[in-house]
PDB file of N, CA, C and O in Angstrom:
ATOM      1  N   MET A   1      87.971  78.961  96.941  1.00  0.00           N
ATOM      2  CA  MET A   1      87.457  78.066  95.926  1.00  0.00           C
ATOM      3  C   MET A   1      88.605  77.676  95.052  1.00  0.00           C
ATOM      4  O   MET A   1      89.285  78.571  94.549  1.00  0.00           O
ATOM      5  N   PRO A   2      88.892  76.372  94.818  1.00  0.00           N
ATOM      6  CA  PRO A   2      89.947  76.012  93.912  1.00  0.00           C
ATOM      7  C   PRO A   2      89.623  76.400  92.438  1.00  0.00           C
ATOM      8  O   PRO A   2      88.461  76.369  92.033  1.00  0.00           O
ATOM      9  N   LEU A   3      90.594  76.740  91.696  1.00  0.00           N
ATOM     10  CA  LEU A   3      90.514  77.066  90.297  1.00  0.00           C
ATOM     11  C   LEU A   3      90.749  75.833  89.444  1.00  0.00           C
ATOM     12  O   LEU A   3      91.575  74.985  89.779  1.00  0.00           O
ATOM     13  N   PRO A   4      90.002  75.734  88.312  1.00  0.00           N
ATOM     14  CA  PRO A   4      90.281  74.668  87.373  1.00  0.00           C
ATOM     15  C   PRO A   4      91.681  74.881  86.719  1.00  0.00           C
ATOM     16  O   PRO A   4      92.181  76.005  86.691  1.00  0.00           O
ATOM     17  N   PRO A   5      92.287  73.826  86.210  1.00  0.00           N
ATOM     18  CA  PRO A   5      93.624  74.013  85.590  1.00  0.00           C
ATOM     19  C   PRO A   5      93.539  75.024  84.452  1.00  0.00           C
ATOM     20  O   PRO A   5      92.616  74.977  83.639  1.00  0.00           O
ATOM     21  N   GLY A   6      94.522  75.953  84.398  1.00  0.00           N
ATOM     22  CA  GLY A   6      94.614  76.944  83.313  1.00  0.00           C
ATOM     23  C   GLY A   6      93.963  78.269  83.679  1.00  0.00           C
ATOM     24  O   GLY A   6      94.264  79.300  83.077  1.00  0.00           O
ATOM     25  N   TRP A   7      93.096  78.247  84.639  1.00  0.00           N
ATOM     26  CA  TRP A   7      92.389  79.486  85.021  1.00  0.00           C
ATOM     27  C   TRP A   7      93.277  80.513  85.645  1.00  0.00           C
ATOM     28  O   TRP A   7      92.871  81.671  85.747  1.00  0.00           O
ATOM     29  N   ASP A   8      94.478  80.163  86.075  1.00  0.00           N
ATOM     30  CA  ASP A   8      95.395  81.137  86.696  1.00  0.00           C
ATOM     31  C   ASP A   8      95.904  82.066  85.578  1.00  0.00           C
ATOM     32  O   ASP A   8      96.474  83.106  85.907  1.00  0.00           O
ATOM     33  N   ARG A   9      95.736  81.762  84.283  1.00  0.00           N
ATOM     34  CA  ARG A   9      96.225  82.586  83.193  1.00  0.00           C
ATOM     35  C   ARG A   9      95.065  83.463  82.601  1.00  0.00           C
ATOM     36  O   ARG A   9      95.313  84.204  81.649  1.00  0.00           O
ATOM     37  N   LYS A  10      93.843  83.401  83.122  1.00  0.00           N
ATOM     38  CA  LYS A  10      92.744  84.225  82.667  1.00  0.00           C
ATOM     39  C   LYS A  10      92.856  85.606  83.288  1.00  0.00           C
ATOM     40  O   LYS A  10      93.533  85.837  84.289  1.00  0.00           O
ATOM     41  N   VAL A  11      92.134  86.519  82.613  1.00  0.00           N
ATOM     42  CA  VAL A  11      92.148  87.908  82.994  1.00  0.00           C
ATOM     43  C   VAL A  11      90.803  88.106  83.820  1.00  0.00           C
ATOM     44  O   VAL A  11      89.692  87.936  83.318  1.00  0.00           O
ATOM     45  N   MET A  12      91.006  88.456  85.043  1.00  0.00           N
ATOM     46  CA  MET A  12      89.756  88.674  85.991  1.00  0.00           C
ATOM     47  C   MET A  12      89.098  90.020  85.608  1.00  0.00           C
ATOM     48  O   MET A  12      87.892  90.084  85.368  1.00  0.00           O
ATOM     49  N   HIS A  13      89.912  91.087  85.556  1.00  0.00           N
ATOM     50  CA  HIS A  13      89.392  92.410  85.270  1.00  0.00           C
ATOM     51  C   HIS A  13      90.382  93.201  84.323  1.00  0.00           C
ATOM     52  O   HIS A  13      91.587  93.195  84.572  1.00  0.00           O
ATOM     53  N   ALA A  14      89.899  93.839  83.306  1.00  0.00           N
ATOM     54  CA  ALA A  14      90.716  94.698  82.431  1.00  0.00           C
ATOM     55  C   ALA A  14      89.870  95.817  81.939  1.00  0.00           C
ATOM     56  O   ALA A  14      88.643  95.724  81.964  1.00  0.00           O
ATOM     57  N   SER A  15      90.475  96.855  81.499  1.00  0.00           N
ATOM     58  CA  SER A  15      89.680  97.965  80.939  1.00  0.00           C
ATOM     59  C   SER A  15      90.433  98.519  79.733  1.00  0.00           C
ATOM     60  O   SER A  15      91.661  98.470  79.669  1.00  0.00           O
ATOM     61  N   LEU A  16      89.687  99.032  78.806  1.00  0.00           N
ATOM     62  CA  LEU A  16      90.217  99.749  77.651  1.00  0.00           C
ATOM     63  C   LEU A  16      89.645 101.127  77.609  1.00  0.00           C
ATOM     64  O   LEU A  16      88.435 101.281  77.775  1.00  0.00           O
ATOM     65  N   GLN A  17      90.467 102.171  77.391  1.00  0.00           N
ATOM     66  CA  GLN A  17      90.045 103.536  77.228  1.00  0.00           C
ATOM     67  C   GLN A  17      89.853 103.797  75.760  1.00  0.00           C
ATOM     68  O   GLN A  17      90.832 103.713  75.019  1.00  0.00           O
ATOM     69  N   VAL A  18      88.636 104.116  75.268  1.00  0.00           N
ATOM     70  CA  VAL A  18      88.376 104.463  73.871  1.00  0.00           C
ATOM     71  C   VAL A  18      87.816 105.892  73.948  1.00  0.00           C
ATOM     72  O   VAL A  18      86.631 106.080  74.223  1.00  0.00           O
ATOM     73  N   GLY A  19      88.667 106.891  73.705  1.00  0.00           N
ATOM     74  CA  GLY A  19      88.229 108.284  73.789  1.00  0.00           C
ATOM     75  C   GLY A  19      87.856 108.530  75.236  1.00  0.00           C
ATOM     76  O   GLY A  19      88.654 108.291  76.142  1.00  0.00           O
ATOM     77  N   ALA A  20      86.576 109.033  75.459  1.00  0.00           N
ATOM     78  CA  ALA A  20      86.104 109.261  76.775  1.00  0.00           C
ATOM     79  C   ALA A  20      85.358 108.080  77.442  1.00  0.00           C
ATOM     80  O   ALA A  20      84.819 108.157  78.546  1.00  0.00           O
ATOM     81  N   MET A  21      85.383 106.981  76.656  1.00  0.00           N
ATOM     82  CA  MET A  21      84.619 105.797  77.043  1.00  0.00           C
ATOM     83  C   MET A  21      85.596 104.730  77.628  1.00  0.00           C
ATOM     84  O   MET A  21      86.717 104.561  77.149  1.00  0.00           O
ATOM     85  N   GLU A  22      85.136 104.046  78.646  1.00  0.00           N
ATOM     86  CA  GLU A  22      85.910 102.986  79.216  1.00  0.00           C
ATOM     87  C   GLU A  22      85.148 101.655  78.999  1.00  0.00           C
ATOM     88  O   GLU A  22      83.979 101.539  79.366  1.00  0.00           O
ATOM     89  N   LEU A  23      85.819 100.668  78.404  1.00  0.00           N
ATOM     90  CA  LEU A  23      85.216  99.320  78.207  1.00  0.00           C
ATOM     91  C   LEU A  23      85.842  98.438  79.275  1.00  0.00           C
ATOM     92  O   LEU A  23      87.057  98.415  79.473  1.00  0.00           O
ATOM     93  N   MET A  24      84.957  97.712  79.957  1.00  0.00           N
ATOM     94  CA  MET A  24      85.395  96.743  81.028  1.00  0.00           C
ATOM     95  C   MET A  24      85.384  95.317  80.465  1.00  0.00           C
ATOM     96  O   MET A  24      84.402  94.920  79.838  1.00  0.00           O
ATOM     97  N   LEU A  25      86.407  94.571  80.664  1.00  0.00           N
ATOM     98  CA  LEU A  25      86.534  93.168  80.103  1.00  0.00           C
ATOM     99  C   LEU A  25      86.911  92.143  81.165  1.00  0.00           C
ATOM    100  O   LEU A  25      87.438  92.454  82.233  1.00  0.00           O
ATOM    101  N   SER A  26      86.618  90.944  80.811  1.00  0.00           N
ATOM    102  CA  SER A  26      86.997  89.824  81.656  1.00  0.00           C
ATOM    103  C   SER A  26      86.929  88.586  80.840  1.00  0.00           C
ATOM    104  O   SER A  26      86.053  88.442  79.988  1.00  0.00           O
ATOM    105  N   ASP A  27      87.921  87.603  81.107  1.00  0.00           N
ATOM    106  CA  ASP A  27      87.781  86.315  80.481  1.00  0.00           C
ATOM    107  C   ASP A  27      86.510  85.572  80.927  1.00  0.00           C
ATOM    108  O   ASP A  27      86.074  85.706  82.071  1.00  0.00           O
ATOM    109  N   GLY A  28      85.947  84.820  80.049  1.00  0.00           N
ATOM    110  CA  GLY A  28      84.750  84.098  80.387  1.00  0.00           C
ATOM    111  C   GLY A  28      85.039  83.046  81.462  1.00  0.00           C
ATOM    112  O   GLY A  28      86.194  82.692  81.701  1.00  0.00           O
ATOM    113  N   ASP A  29      83.945  82.537  82.126  1.00  0.00           N
ATOM    114  CA  ASP A  29      84.149  81.566  83.137  1.00  0.00           C
ATOM    115  C   ASP A  29      83.827  80.180  82.516  1.00  0.00           C
ATOM    116  O   ASP A  29      83.016  79.436  83.066  1.00  0.00           O
ATOM    117  N   SER A  30      84.441  79.847  81.406  1.00  0.00           N
ATOM    118  CA  SER A  30      84.208  78.623  80.707  1.00  0.00           C
ATOM    119  C   SER A  30      85.526  77.906  80.378  1.00  0.00           C
ATOM    120  O   SER A  30      86.529  78.574  80.123  1.00  0.00           O
ATOM    121  N   ALA A  31      85.550  76.641  80.376  1.00  0.00           N
ATOM    122  CA  ALA A  31      86.759  75.877  80.080  1.00  0.00           C
ATOM    123  C   ALA A  31      86.868  75.777  78.500  1.00  0.00           C
ATOM    124  O   ALA A  31      87.921  75.436  77.961  1.00  0.00           O
ATOM    125  N   ASP A  32      85.723  76.092  77.790  1.00  0.00           N
ATOM    126  CA  ASP A  32      85.774  75.975  76.345  1.00  0.00           C
ATOM    127  C   ASP A  32      86.609  77.099  75.715  1.00  0.00           C
ATOM    128  O   ASP A  32      86.731  78.180  76.291  1.00  0.00           O
ATOM    129  N   PRO A  33      87.168  76.849  74.563  1.00  0.00           N
ATOM    130  CA  PRO A  33      87.973  77.908  73.948  1.00  0.00           C
ATOM    131  C   PRO A  33      87.017  79.093  73.589  1.00  0.00           C
ATOM    132  O   PRO A  33      85.817  78.909  73.387  1.00  0.00           O
ATOM    133  N   ALA A  34      87.627  80.341  73.519  1.00  0.00           N
ATOM    134  CA  ALA A  34      86.864  81.525  73.233  1.00  0.00           C
ATOM    135  C   ALA A  34      86.291  81.385  71.817  1.00  0.00           C
ATOM    136  O   ALA A  34      86.966  80.840  70.944  1.00  0.00           O
ATOM    137  N   SER A  35      85.037  81.875  71.561  1.00  0.00           N
ATOM    138  CA  SER A  35      84.357  81.912  70.359  1.00  0.00           C
ATOM    139  C   SER A  35      83.648  83.300  70.135  1.00  0.00           C
ATOM    140  O   SER A  35      82.845  83.714  70.971  1.00  0.00           O
ATOM    141  N   PHE A  36      83.917  83.933  69.129  1.00  0.00           N
ATOM    142  CA  PHE A  36      83.318  85.294  68.918  1.00  0.00           C
ATOM    143  C   PHE A  36      82.389  85.240  67.701  1.00  0.00           C
ATOM    144  O   PHE A  36      82.607  85.936  66.709  1.00  0.00           O
ATOM    145  N   ASN A  37      81.373  84.421  67.791  1.00  0.00           N
ATOM    146  CA  ASN A  37      80.485  84.245  66.690  1.00  0.00           C
ATOM    147  C   ASN A  37      79.122  84.911  66.973  1.00  0.00           C
ATOM    148  O   ASN A  37      78.677  84.958  68.119  1.00  0.00           O
ATOM    149  N   GLY A  38      78.462  85.427  65.908  1.00  0.00           N
ATOM    150  CA  GLY A  38      77.107  85.929  66.054  1.00  0.00           C
ATOM    151  C   GLY A  38      76.949  87.363  66.530  1.00  0.00           C
ATOM    152  O   GLY A  38      75.823  87.796  66.775  1.00  0.00           O
ATOM    153  N   PHE A  39      78.024  88.110  66.669  1.00  0.00           N
ATOM    154  CA  PHE A  39      77.859  89.547  67.077  1.00  0.00           C
ATOM    155  C   PHE A  39      79.052  90.352  66.592  1.00  0.00           C
ATOM    156  O   PHE A  39      80.089  89.792  66.233  1.00  0.00           O
ATOM    157  N   ARG A  40      78.899  91.658  66.582  1.00  0.00           N
ATOM    158  CA  ARG A  40      79.955  92.621  66.311  1.00  0.00           C
ATOM    159  C   ARG A  40      79.966  93.743  67.328  1.00  0.00           C
ATOM    160  O   ARG A  40      78.920  94.062  67.892  1.00  0.00           O
ATOM    161  N   LEU A  41      81.092  94.341  67.577  1.00  0.00           N
ATOM    162  CA  LEU A  41      81.092  95.501  68.393  1.00  0.00           C
ATOM    163  C   LEU A  41      81.081  96.737  67.483  1.00  0.00           C
ATOM    164  O   LEU A  41      81.678  96.740  66.407  1.00  0.00           O
ATOM    165  N   SER A  42      80.371  97.806  67.955  1.00  0.00           N
ATOM    166  CA  SER A  42      80.218  98.993  67.116  1.00  0.00           C
ATOM    167  C   SER A  42      81.007 100.109  67.738  1.00  0.00           C
ATOM    168  O   SER A  42      80.899 100.380  68.933  1.00  0.00           O
ATOM    169  N   LEU A  43      81.823 100.771  66.892  1.00  0.00           N
ATOM    170  CA  LEU A  43      82.645 101.855  67.409  1.00  0.00           C
ATOM    171  C   LEU A  43      82.299 103.084  66.529  1.00  0.00           C
ATOM    172  O   LEU A  43      82.694 103.158  65.365  1.00  0.00           O
ATOM    173  N   MET A  44      81.594 103.986  67.085  1.00  0.00           N
ATOM    174  CA  MET A  44      81.231 105.246  66.353  1.00  0.00           C
ATOM    175  C   MET A  44      82.065 106.354  66.857  1.00  0.00           C
ATOM    176  O   MET A  44      82.052 106.635  68.055  1.00  0.00           O
ATOM    177  N   LEU A  45      82.795 107.002  66.001  1.00  0.00           N
ATOM    178  CA  LEU A  45      83.727 108.040  66.404  1.00  0.00           C
ATOM    179  C   LEU A  45      83.336 109.448  65.886  1.00  0.00           C
ATOM    180  O   LEU A  45      82.407 109.598  65.092  1.00  0.00           O
ATOM    181  N   GLU A  46      84.066 110.451  66.355  1.00  0.00           N
ATOM    182  CA  GLU A  46      83.610 111.828  66.189  1.00  0.00           C
ATOM    183  C   GLU A  46      83.944 112.465  64.822  1.00  0.00           C
ATOM    184  O   GLU A  46      83.340 113.473  64.455  1.00  0.00           O
ATOM    185  N   ASP A  47      84.899 111.887  64.069  1.00  0.00           N
ATOM    186  CA  ASP A  47      85.240 112.380  62.763  1.00  0.00           C
ATOM    187  C   ASP A  47      85.921 111.370  61.839  1.00  0.00           C
ATOM    188  O   ASP A  47      86.322 110.287  62.264  1.00  0.00           O
ATOM    189  N   GLU A  48      86.039 111.749  60.580  1.00  0.00           N
ATOM    190  CA  GLU A  48      86.649 110.790  59.614  1.00  0.00           C
ATOM    191  C   GLU A  48      88.051 110.295  59.942  1.00  0.00           C
ATOM    192  O   GLU A  48      88.370 109.117  59.779  1.00  0.00           O
ATOM    193  N   ASP A  49      88.906 111.255  60.424  1.00  0.00           N
ATOM    194  CA  ASP A  49      90.296 110.916  60.742  1.00  0.00           C
ATOM    195  C   ASP A  49      90.249 109.820  61.852  1.00  0.00           C
ATOM    196  O   ASP A  49      90.913 108.793  61.712  1.00  0.00           O
ATOM    197  N   ALA A  50      89.504 110.019  62.905  1.00  0.00           N
ATOM    198  CA  ALA A  50      89.473 109.130  64.004  1.00  0.00           C
ATOM    199  C   ALA A  50      88.934 107.752  63.553  1.00  0.00           C
ATOM    200  O   ALA A  50      89.455 106.708  63.947  1.00  0.00           O
ATOM    201  N   ALA A  51      87.889 107.779  62.726  1.00  0.00           N
ATOM    202  CA  ALA A  51      87.293 106.524  62.229  1.00  0.00           C
ATOM    203  C   ALA A  51      88.295 105.747  61.340  1.00  0.00           C
ATOM    204  O   ALA A  51      88.397 104.524  61.440  1.00  0.00           O
ATOM    205  N   ARG A  52      88.992 106.431  60.520  1.00  0.00           N
ATOM    206  CA  ARG A  52      89.973 105.801  59.630  1.00  0.00           C
ATOM    207  C   ARG A  52      91.162 105.188  60.467  1.00  0.00           C
ATOM    208  O   ARG A  52      91.608 104.071  60.203  1.00  0.00           O
ATOM    209  N   ARG A  53      91.620 105.918  61.420  1.00  0.00           N
ATOM    210  CA  ARG A  53      92.720 105.393  62.301  1.00  0.00           C
ATOM    211  C   ARG A  53      92.280 104.161  63.028  1.00  0.00           C
ATOM    212  O   ARG A  53      93.000 103.163  63.022  1.00  0.00           O
ATOM    213  N   ALA A  54      91.119 104.183  63.662  1.00  0.00           N
ATOM    214  CA  ALA A  54      90.626 103.076  64.364  1.00  0.00           C
ATOM    215  C   ALA A  54      90.379 101.867  63.450  1.00  0.00           C
ATOM    216  O   ALA A  54      90.744 100.742  63.790  1.00  0.00           O
ATOM    217  N   PHE A  55      89.752 102.111  62.281  1.00  0.00           N
ATOM    218  CA  PHE A  55      89.483 101.018  61.346  1.00  0.00           C
ATOM    219  C   PHE A  55      90.841 100.358  60.912  1.00  0.00           C
ATOM    220  O   PHE A  55      91.006  99.140  60.980  1.00  0.00           O
ATOM    221  N   ASP A  56      91.770 101.198  60.477  1.00  0.00           N
ATOM    222  CA  ASP A  56      93.093 100.604  60.063  1.00  0.00           C
ATOM    223  C   ASP A  56      93.790  99.848  61.108  1.00  0.00           C
ATOM    224  O   ASP A  56      94.364  98.797  60.818  1.00  0.00           O
ATOM    225  N   LYS A  57      93.780 100.349  62.408  1.00  0.00           N
ATOM    226  CA  LYS A  57      94.414  99.591  63.461  1.00  0.00           C
ATOM    227  C   LYS A  57      93.661  98.296  63.785  1.00  0.00           C
ATOM    228  O   LYS A  57      94.312  97.289  64.063  1.00  0.00           O
ATOM    229  N   LEU A  58      92.399  98.273  63.765  1.00  0.00           N
ATOM    230  CA  LEU A  58      91.601  97.085  64.019  1.00  0.00           C
ATOM    231  C   LEU A  58      91.784  96.094  62.909  1.00  0.00           C
ATOM    232  O   LEU A  58      91.851  94.887  63.142  1.00  0.00           O
ATOM    233  N   ALA A  59      91.865  96.600  61.697  1.00  0.00           N
ATOM    234  CA  ALA A  59      91.975  95.707  60.467  1.00  0.00           C
ATOM    235  C   ALA A  59      93.358  95.043  60.350  1.00  0.00           C
ATOM    236  O   ALA A  59      93.491  94.011  59.693  1.00  0.00           O
ATOM    237  N   ALA A  60      94.400  95.639  60.992  1.00  0.00           N
ATOM    238  CA  ALA A  60      95.789  95.082  60.887  1.00  0.00           C
ATOM    239  C   ALA A  60      95.804  93.650  61.328  1.00  0.00           C
ATOM    240  O   ALA A  60      95.481  93.346  62.477  1.00  0.00           O
ATOM    241  N   GLY A  61      96.171  92.776  60.446  1.00  0.00           N
ATOM    242  CA  GLY A  61      96.233  91.268  60.815  1.00  0.00           C
ATOM    243  C   GLY A  61      94.846  90.624  60.690  1.00  0.00           C
ATOM    244  O   GLY A  61      94.730  89.413  60.881  1.00  0.00           O
ATOM    245  N   GLY A  62      93.825  91.362  60.386  1.00  0.00           N
ATOM    246  CA  GLY A  62      92.458  90.806  60.310  1.00  0.00           C
ATOM    247  C   GLY A  62      91.967  90.768  58.856  1.00  0.00           C
ATOM    248  O   GLY A  62      92.747  90.642  57.913  1.00  0.00           O
ATOM    249  N   SER A  63      90.655  90.880  58.722  1.00  0.00           N
ATOM    250  CA  SER A  63      90.034  90.929  57.373  1.00  0.00           C
ATOM    251  C   SER A  63      88.898  92.011  57.298  1.00  0.00           C
ATOM    252  O   SER A  63      88.089  92.159  58.213  1.00  0.00           O
ATOM    253  N   VAL A  64      88.891  92.737  56.178  1.00  0.00           N
ATOM    254  CA  VAL A  64      87.874  93.707  56.002  1.00  0.00           C
ATOM    255  C   VAL A  64      86.761  93.128  55.172  1.00  0.00           C
ATOM    256  O   VAL A  64      86.977  92.632  54.066  1.00  0.00           O
ATOM    257  N   GLU A  65      85.503  93.202  55.750  1.00  0.00           N
ATOM    258  CA  GLU A  65      84.355  92.701  55.088  1.00  0.00           C
ATOM    259  C   GLU A  65      83.653  93.811  54.257  1.00  0.00           C
ATOM    260  O   GLU A  65      83.085  93.539  53.200  1.00  0.00           O
ATOM    261  N   MET A  66      83.709  95.062  54.762  1.00  0.00           N
ATOM    262  CA  MET A  66      83.080  96.234  54.073  1.00  0.00           C
ATOM    263  C   MET A  66      84.038  97.393  54.277  1.00  0.00           C
ATOM    264  O   MET A  66      84.116  97.894  55.398  1.00  0.00           O
ATOM    265  N   PRO A  67      84.759  97.845  53.292  1.00  0.00           N
ATOM    266  CA  PRO A  67      85.685  98.972  53.488  1.00  0.00           C
ATOM    267  C   PRO A  67      84.915 100.199  53.921  1.00  0.00           C
ATOM    268  O   PRO A  67      83.709 100.287  53.690  1.00  0.00           O
ATOM    269  N   LEU A  68      85.597 101.157  54.552  1.00  0.00           N
ATOM    270  CA  LEU A  68      85.022 102.393  54.950  1.00  0.00           C
ATOM    271  C   LEU A  68      84.515 103.118  53.776  1.00  0.00           C
ATOM    272  O   LEU A  68      85.218 103.289  52.781  1.00  0.00           O
ATOM    273  N   GLY A  69      83.214 103.579  53.880  1.00  0.00           N
ATOM    274  CA  GLY A  69      82.670 104.343  52.807  1.00  0.00           C
ATOM    275  C   GLY A  69      81.364 104.980  53.278  1.00  0.00           C
ATOM    276  O   GLY A  69      80.865 104.686  54.364  1.00  0.00           O
ATOM    277  N   PRO A  70      80.825 105.860  52.434  1.00  0.00           N
ATOM    278  CA  PRO A  70      79.539 106.436  52.741  1.00  0.00           C
ATOM    279  C   PRO A  70      78.345 105.442  52.625  1.00  0.00           C
ATOM    280  O   PRO A  70      78.287 104.596  51.733  1.00  0.00           O
ATOM    281  N   THR A  71      77.397 105.604  53.590  1.00  0.00           N
ATOM    282  CA  THR A  71      76.144 104.768  53.520  1.00  0.00           C
ATOM    283  C   THR A  71      74.998 105.771  53.589  1.00  0.00           C
ATOM    284  O   THR A  71      75.198 106.974  53.757  1.00  0.00           O
ATOM    285  N   PHE A  72      73.784 105.226  53.452  1.00  0.00           N
ATOM    286  CA  PHE A  72      72.624 106.134  53.691  1.00  0.00           C
ATOM    287  C   PHE A  72      72.350 106.536  55.106  1.00  0.00           C
ATOM    288  O   PHE A  72      71.574 107.460  55.351  1.00  0.00           O
ATOM    289  N   TRP A  73      72.995 105.835  56.084  1.00  0.00           N
ATOM    290  CA  TRP A  73      72.812 106.113  57.473  1.00  0.00           C
ATOM    291  C   TRP A  73      74.046 106.825  58.100  1.00  0.00           C
ATOM    292  O   TRP A  73      73.957 107.365  59.202  1.00  0.00           O
ATOM    293  N   ALA A  74      75.140 106.818  57.415  1.00  0.00           N
ATOM    294  CA  ALA A  74      76.335 107.502  57.966  1.00  0.00           C
ATOM    295  C   ALA A  74      77.228 107.960  56.863  1.00  0.00           C
ATOM    296  O   ALA A  74      77.305 107.341  55.801  1.00  0.00           O
ATOM    297  N   PRO A  75      77.937 109.099  57.129  1.00  0.00           N
ATOM    298  CA  PRO A  75      78.857 109.571  56.090  1.00  0.00           C
ATOM    299  C   PRO A  75      80.094 108.693  55.867  1.00  0.00           C
ATOM    300  O   PRO A  75      80.799 108.805  54.864  1.00  0.00           O
ATOM    301  N   LEU A  76      80.327 107.796  56.874  1.00  0.00           N
ATOM    302  CA  LEU A  76      81.464 106.886  56.728  1.00  0.00           C
ATOM    303  C   LEU A  76      81.154 105.663  57.681  1.00  0.00           C
ATOM    304  O   LEU A  76      80.865 105.822  58.866  1.00  0.00           O
ATOM    305  N   PHE A  77      81.237 104.450  57.076  1.00  0.00           N
ATOM    306  CA  PHE A  77      80.947 103.231  57.852  1.00  0.00           C
ATOM    307  C   PHE A  77      81.613 102.034  57.203  1.00  0.00           C
ATOM    308  O   PHE A  77      81.637 101.924  55.977  1.00  0.00           O
ATOM    309  N   GLY A  78      82.160 101.125  58.026  1.00  0.00           N
ATOM    310  CA  GLY A  78      82.794  99.856  57.471  1.00  0.00           C
ATOM    311  C   GLY A  78      82.787  98.739  58.483  1.00  0.00           C
ATOM    312  O   GLY A  78      82.614  99.007  59.672  1.00  0.00           O
ATOM    313  N   MET A  79      82.968  97.497  58.071  1.00  0.00           N
ATOM    314  CA  MET A  79      82.952  96.375  58.897  1.00  0.00           C
ATOM    315  C   MET A  79      84.201  95.493  58.712  1.00  0.00           C
ATOM    316  O   MET A  79      84.662  95.304  57.587  1.00  0.00           O
ATOM    317  N   LEU A  80      84.724  94.979  59.768  1.00  0.00           N
ATOM    318  CA  LEU A  80      85.920  94.159  59.724  1.00  0.00           C
ATOM    319  C   LEU A  80      85.914  93.174  60.845  1.00  0.00           C
ATOM    320  O   LEU A  80      85.141  93.286  61.797  1.00  0.00           O
ATOM    321  N   THR A  81      86.814  92.172  60.720  1.00  0.00           N
ATOM    322  CA  THR A  81      87.045  91.226  61.777  1.00  0.00           C
ATOM    323  C   THR A  81      88.587  91.366  62.125  1.00  0.00           C
ATOM    324  O   THR A  81      89.460  91.243  61.266  1.00  0.00           O
ATOM    325  N   ASP A  82      88.841  91.630  63.440  1.00  0.00           N
ATOM    326  CA  ASP A  82      90.266  91.913  63.863  1.00  0.00           C
ATOM    327  C   ASP A  82      91.035  90.571  63.896  1.00  0.00           C
ATOM    328  O   ASP A  82      90.477  89.523  63.572  1.00  0.00           O
ATOM    329  N   ARG A  83      92.271  90.619  64.277  1.00  0.00           N
ATOM    330  CA  ARG A  83      93.154  89.538  64.253  1.00  0.00           C
ATOM    331  C   ARG A  83      92.831  88.477  65.325  1.00  0.00           C
ATOM    332  O   ARG A  83      93.383  87.377  65.318  1.00  0.00           O
ATOM    333  N   PHE A  84      91.927  88.840  66.235  1.00  0.00           N
ATOM    334  CA  PHE A  84      91.479  87.931  67.308  1.00  0.00           C
ATOM    335  C   PHE A  84      90.109  87.294  66.983  1.00  0.00           C
ATOM    336  O   PHE A  84      89.543  86.565  67.798  1.00  0.00           O
ATOM    337  N   GLY A  85      89.603  87.584  65.794  1.00  0.00           N
ATOM    338  CA  GLY A  85      88.358  87.089  65.344  1.00  0.00           C
ATOM    339  C   GLY A  85      87.103  87.794  65.820  1.00  0.00           C
ATOM    340  O   GLY A  85      86.000  87.252  65.739  1.00  0.00           O
ATOM    341  N   ILE A  86      87.288  89.025  66.323  1.00  0.00           N
ATOM    342  CA  ILE A  86      86.154  89.808  66.840  1.00  0.00           C
ATOM    343  C   ILE A  86      85.661  90.720  65.709  1.00  0.00           C
ATOM    344  O   ILE A  86      86.470  91.377  65.054  1.00  0.00           O
ATOM    345  N   GLY A  87      84.428  90.762  65.489  1.00  0.00           N
ATOM    346  CA  GLY A  87      83.818  91.617  64.399  1.00  0.00           C
ATOM    347  C   GLY A  87      83.589  92.986  64.951  1.00  0.00           C
ATOM    348  O   GLY A  87      83.217  93.181  66.108  1.00  0.00           O
ATOM    349  N   TRP A  88      83.836  93.961  64.044  1.00  0.00           N
ATOM    350  CA  TRP A  88      83.715  95.348  64.364  1.00  0.00           C
ATOM    351  C   TRP A  88      82.864  96.074  63.258  1.00  0.00           C
ATOM    352  O   TRP A  88      82.908  95.717  62.081  1.00  0.00           O
ATOM    353  N   MET A  89      82.088  97.114  63.708  1.00  0.00           N
ATOM    354  CA  MET A  89      81.442  98.032  62.774  1.00  0.00           C
ATOM    355  C   MET A  89      82.044  99.375  63.216  1.00  0.00           C
ATOM    356  O   MET A  89      81.984  99.708  64.399  1.00  0.00           O
ATOM    357  N   VAL A  90      82.606 100.128  62.316  1.00  0.00           N
ATOM    358  CA  VAL A  90      83.330 101.427  62.626  1.00  0.00           C
ATOM    359  C   VAL A  90      82.703 102.533  61.749  1.00  0.00           C
ATOM    360  O   VAL A  90      82.534 102.376  60.540  1.00  0.00           O
ATOM    361  N   GLY A  91      82.388 103.590  62.373  1.00  0.00           N
ATOM    362  CA  GLY A  91      81.833 104.724  61.565  1.00  0.00           C
ATOM    363  C   GLY A  91      81.911 106.052  62.328  1.00  0.00           C
ATOM    364  O   GLY A  91      82.521 106.186  63.388  1.00  0.00           O
ATOM    365  N   ILE A  92      81.229 107.033  61.686  1.00  0.00           N
ATOM    366  CA  ILE A  92      81.153 108.315  62.342  1.00  0.00           C
ATOM    367  C   ILE A  92      79.832 108.535  62.988  1.00  0.00           C
ATOM    368  O   ILE A  92      78.792 108.301  62.372  1.00  0.00           O
ATOM    369  N   ALA A  93      79.841 108.945  64.122  1.00  0.00           N
ATOM    370  CA  ALA A  93      78.596 109.210  64.870  1.00  0.00           C
ATOM    371  C   ALA A  93      77.912 110.456  64.410  1.00  0.00           C
ATOM    372  O   ALA A  93      78.585 111.471  64.228  1.00  0.00           O
ATOM    373  N   LEU A  94      76.629 110.450  64.210  1.00  0.00           N
ATOM    374  CA  LEU A  94      75.933 111.659  63.764  1.00  0.00           C
ATOM    375  C   LEU A  94      75.259 112.382  64.881  1.00  0.00           C
ATOM    376  O   LEU A  94      74.634 113.418  64.657  1.00  0.00           O
TER     377      LEU A  94
END
């Protein structure tokens, strides 16, 4: 099947290792530009140090909407948008 122009630069399969978890990724099958509106990814980690490291790395070059802090549902939780425009919620798993 012939590919549309520019699709030779898309990613067919990729994976990210996050602790013991593997996230599988792929570029969308759309000619439209990527849009990351209306959702956030949630990353719940095992302790405060891990949550702070992940939050700081994801926030680099992005924007923090809610700094890490205690909430009524978690001892540490925060929200940010990374440099690619993807929203994240980061906290400690209970």
